GUDO-694695 format. One line per field, with one value per residue (C-alpha): residue in one letter; chain; x, y, z. Coordinates in nm, 3 decimals, m for minus. Example, Ala and Ser with C-alpha at 12.3 -4.5 7.8 and 13.67 -1.06 7.14 Angstrom:
BEGIN
residu <- [a:s]
chaine <- [A:A]
xx <- [1.230:1.367]
yy <- [m0.450:m0.106]
zz <- [0.780:0.714]
END
This chain:
BEGIN
residu <- [m:s:l:s:e:i:n:a:r:i:a:a:v:a:q:a:k:g:r:k:s:d:d:i:t:l:i:a:v:s:k:v:q:p:a:e:r:v:q:a:v:l:e:q:g:h:r:i:f:g:e:n:r:v:q:e:a:q:g:r:w:p:d:f:q:i:q:y:d:g:l:h:l:h:l:i:g:p:l:q:t:n:k:a:r:t:a:v:e:m:f:g:t:i:h:t:l:d:r:p:k:l:g:k:r:l:a:d:l:a:q:e:r:g:e:s:p:d:v:f:v:q:v:n:t:g:e:e:p:q:k:a:g:c:l:p:s:e:t:d:a:f:v:s:e:i:r:g:l:d:l:p:l:k:g:l:m:c:i:p:p:v:d:e:e:p:s:l:h:f:a:l:l:a:k:i:a:e:r:n:g:l:t:g:l:s:m:g:m:s:s:d:f:e:t:a:i:a:l:g:a:t:h:i:r:v:g:s:a:i:f:g:a:r:d:y:g]
chaine <- [A:A:A:A:A:A:A:A:A:A:A:A:A:A:A:A:A:A:A:A:A:A:A:A:A:A:A:A:A:A:A:A:A:A:A:A:A:A:A:A:A:A:A:A:A:A:A:A:A:A:A:A:A:A:A:A:A:A:A:A:A:A:A:A:A:A:A:A:A:A:A:A:A:A:A:A:A:A:A:A:A:A:A:A:A:A:A:A:A:A:A:A:A:A:A:A:A:A:A:A:A:A:A:A:A:A:A:A:A:A:A:A:A:A:A:A:A:A:A:A:A:A:A:A:A:A:A:A:A:A:A:A:A:A:A:A:A:A:A:A:A:A:A:A:A:A:A:A:A:A:A:A:A:A:A:A:A:A:A:A:A:A:A:A:A:A:A:A:A:A:A:A:A:A:A:A:A:A:A:A:A:A:A:A:A:A:A:A:A:A:A:A:A:A:A:A:A:A:A:A:A:A:A:A:A:A:A:A:A:A:A:A:A:A:A:A:A]
xx <- [19.023:18.781:18.421:18.265:18.459:18.329:17.926:17.922:18.113:17.821:17.547:17.647:17.651:17.317:17.167:17.292:17.153:16.810:16.841:16.865:17.139:17.034:16.911:17.257:17.491:17.808:17.962:18.259:18.582:18.745:18.970:19.346:19.269:19.382:19.191:19.274:19.184:18.853:18.743:18.842:18.557:18.328:18.396:18.263:17.923:17.940:17.787:17.819:18.132:18.262:18.485:18.637:18.698:18.457:18.769:18.912:18.551:18.458:18.867:18.712:18.406:18.290:18.453:18.322:18.024:17.947:18.077:17.920:17.578:17.337:17.636:17.510:17.823:17.845:18.015:18.194:18.387:18.413:18.227:18.297:17.978:18.175:18.186:17.752:17.715:17.911:17.885:17.414:17.525:17.765:17.686:17.330:17.412:17.568:17.655:17.863:17.596:17.701:17.663:17.338:17.502:17.588:17.236:17.094:17.284:17.141:16.830:16.868:17.004:16.768:16.505:16.705:16.657:16.393:16.567:16.859:17.096:16.979:17.185:17.323:17.449:17.723:17.789:18.132:18.056:18.382:18.368:18.718:18.837:19.007:18.760:18.402:18.079:17.770:17.823:17.604:17.449:17.391:17.255:16.876:16.851:17.010:16.809:16.529:16.658:16.742:16.420:16.312:16.479:16.296:16.563:16.579:16.751:16.791:16.995:17.308:17.688:18.036:18.350:18.475:18.905:19.069:19.184:18.878:18.660:18.395:18.102:18.057:18.049:17.845:17.588:17.556:17.491:17.262:17.103:17.068:16.890:16.632:16.536:16.471:16.314:16.584:16.703:16.957:17.322:17.617:17.883:18.177:18.446:18.719:18.836:18.536:18.195:18.123:18.035:17.891:17.609:17.541:17.448:17.282:17.466:17.280:17.548:17.872:18.231:18.515:18.768:19.100:18.945:18.764:19.089:19.424:19.600:19.609:19.948:19.936:20.249]
yy <- [m8.106:m8.214:m8.417:m8.128:m7.913:m8.042:m8.077:m7.721:m7.645:m7.893:m7.660:m7.358:m7.425:m7.618:m7.301:m7.103:m7.307:m7.282:m7.667:m7.880:m8.069:m8.313:m8.381:m8.456:m8.813:m8.749:m9.108:m9.102:m9.287:m9.534:m9.680:m9.778:m9.614:m9.786:m9.910:m9.659:m9.342:m9.508:m9.592:m9.211:m9.127:m9.399:m9.277:m8.942:m9.104:m9.118:m9.447:m9.400:m9.498:m9.579:m9.865:m9.943:m10.260:m10.541:m10.781:m10.508:m10.372:m10.789:m10.747:m10.443:m10.414:m10.689:m10.637:m10.269:m10.420:m10.599:m10.319:m10.028:m9.995:m9.832:m9.870:m9.845:m9.928:m9.816:m9.958:m9.661:m9.877:m10.103:m10.454:m10.743:m10.969:m11.263:m11.072:m10.962:m11.193:m11.032:m10.718:m10.744:m10.921:m10.619:m10.294:m10.090:m9.930:m9.938:m9.666:m9.842:m10.043:m9.962:m10.253:m10.562:m10.839:m10.713:m10.538:m10.899:m11.037:m10.791:m10.870:m11.245:m11.201:m10.955:m11.209:m11.501:m11.328:m11.090:m10.748:m10.552:m10.249:m9.907:m9.877:m9.628:m9.627:m9.456:m9.264:m9.224:m8.820:m8.747:m9.064:m9.173:m9.512:m9.596:m9.557:m9.701:m9.620:m9.583:m9.320:m9.008:m9.119:m9.435:m9.405:m9.368:m9.641:m9.824:m9.654:m9.820:m10.166:m10.113:m9.977:m10.278:m10.523:m10.385:m10.289:m9.976:m9.730:m9.440:m9.199:m9.113:m9.164:m8.969:m8.989:m8.613:m8.645:m8.502:m8.219:m8.109:m7.844:m8.076:m7.865:m7.945:m8.329:m8.206:m7.980:m8.339:m8.556:m8.369:m8.300:m8.671:m8.747:m8.463:m8.592:m8.954:m8.857:m8.946:m8.757:m8.894:m8.776:m8.942:m8.677:m8.482:m8.626:m8.393:m8.141:m8.080:m8.137:m7.763:m7.770:m8.049:m7.976:m7.613:m7.825:m8.072:m8.330:m8.540:m8.793:m8.669:m8.923:m8.764:m8.949:m8.750:m8.467:m8.665:m8.952:m8.755:m8.855:m9.232:m9.416:m9.655:m9.794]
zz <- [m14.393:m14.047:m14.144:m13.927:m14.188:m14.508:m14.314:m14.291:m14.692:m14.813:m14.562:m14.695:m15.058:m15.023:m14.869:m15.129:m15.387:m15.174:m15.168:m14.802:m14.682:m14.584:m14.927:m15.000:m14.879:m14.781:m14.903:m14.689:m14.923:m14.724:m14.999:m14.952:m14.611:m14.292:m14.058:m13.797:m14.045:m14.088:m13.740:m13.606:m13.869:m13.748:m13.363:m13.538:m13.607:m14.029:m14.153:m14.503:m14.650:m15.014:m15.150:m15.492:m15.417:m15.301:m15.213:m14.965:m14.891:m14.780:m14.600:m14.379:m14.343:m14.125:m13.809:m13.811:m13.906:m13.630:m13.368:m13.523:m13.623:m13.898:m14.149:m14.521:m14.805:m15.112:m15.412:m15.621:m15.871:m16.157:m16.081:m16.231:m16.297:m16.119:m15.795:m15.795:m15.546:m15.309:m15.421:m15.371:m14.964:m14.866:m15.025:m14.993:m15.307:m15.697:m15.869:m16.168:m16.312:m16.746:m16.894:m16.989:m16.856:m16.501:m16.519:m16.572:m16.318:m16.039:m16.159:m16.081:m15.834:m15.744:m15.773:m15.596:m15.253:m15.288:m15.219:m15.419:m15.359:m15.475:m15.800:m16.003:m16.421:m16.484:m16.720:m16.937:m16.990:m17.121:m17.352:m17.224:m17.367:m17.055:m16.869:m16.759:m16.794:m17.072:m17.374:m17.304:m17.647:m17.491:m17.198:m17.262:m17.399:m17.131:m16.808:m17.015:m16.995:m16.698:m16.613:m16.743:m16.532:m16.228:m16.050:m15.830:m16.045:m15.831:m16.088:m16.298:m16.182:m16.326:m16.277:m16.487:m16.692:m16.453:m16.685:m16.804:m16.643:m16.399:m16.431:m16.792:m16.681:m16.386:m16.578:m16.895:m16.643:m16.466:m16.845:m16.908:m16.552:m16.588:m16.903:m16.803:m16.529:m16.249:m15.985:m15.815:m15.937:m15.804:m15.877:m15.686:m15.498:m15.293:m15.523:m15.685:m15.394:m15.408:m15.776:m15.782:m15.473:m15.701:m15.987:m15.843:m15.653:m15.452:m15.345:m15.344:m15.284:m15.089:m14.964:m14.941:m14.772:m14.516:m14.424:m14.549:m14.845:m14.960:m14.932:m15.184:m15.125]
END
């Protein structure tokens, strides 16, 4: 699927729901993709990319940042506390804030640096034991705690279970965000981004639909 086709589909869903397509951020998820595929998307003018791992981003983006202006990188994978400094130096937005220790570390770095990436709280809407994120029942208290740290909290993020209807999880995330006065919803991937937009997504994370299938070999 071409980048232009994805943008057209975003615009169509947004229009159908009375939304502006400009209010929806398309994050091109470049994890594990070869550099030539990433460069091809850069050449089309896209500047917003997502990475799962700090170390992979370190190996990929410094050279591209020299070549291309206006890049904005989003960290969409789990963040270890000991990688937090590197993460805040590389990424403009972190989508995976999910525990107090990490929140405190990000807040300390923000005080030290005088600036901070935007942050999203990750919610484990499926309550999957192997997956990161706050439990839905604990999210309100955690959001309040993060606000007390004076971090730039923009919204919530979720990754629905692969074997469940994603719309149920998107609706749950939207409900939690609304009651906490948060407008940012990071949800929706290649297979379900249109559903996510229909349910209020402000940030969608699309990888294989843009770049093609990943080769993990």
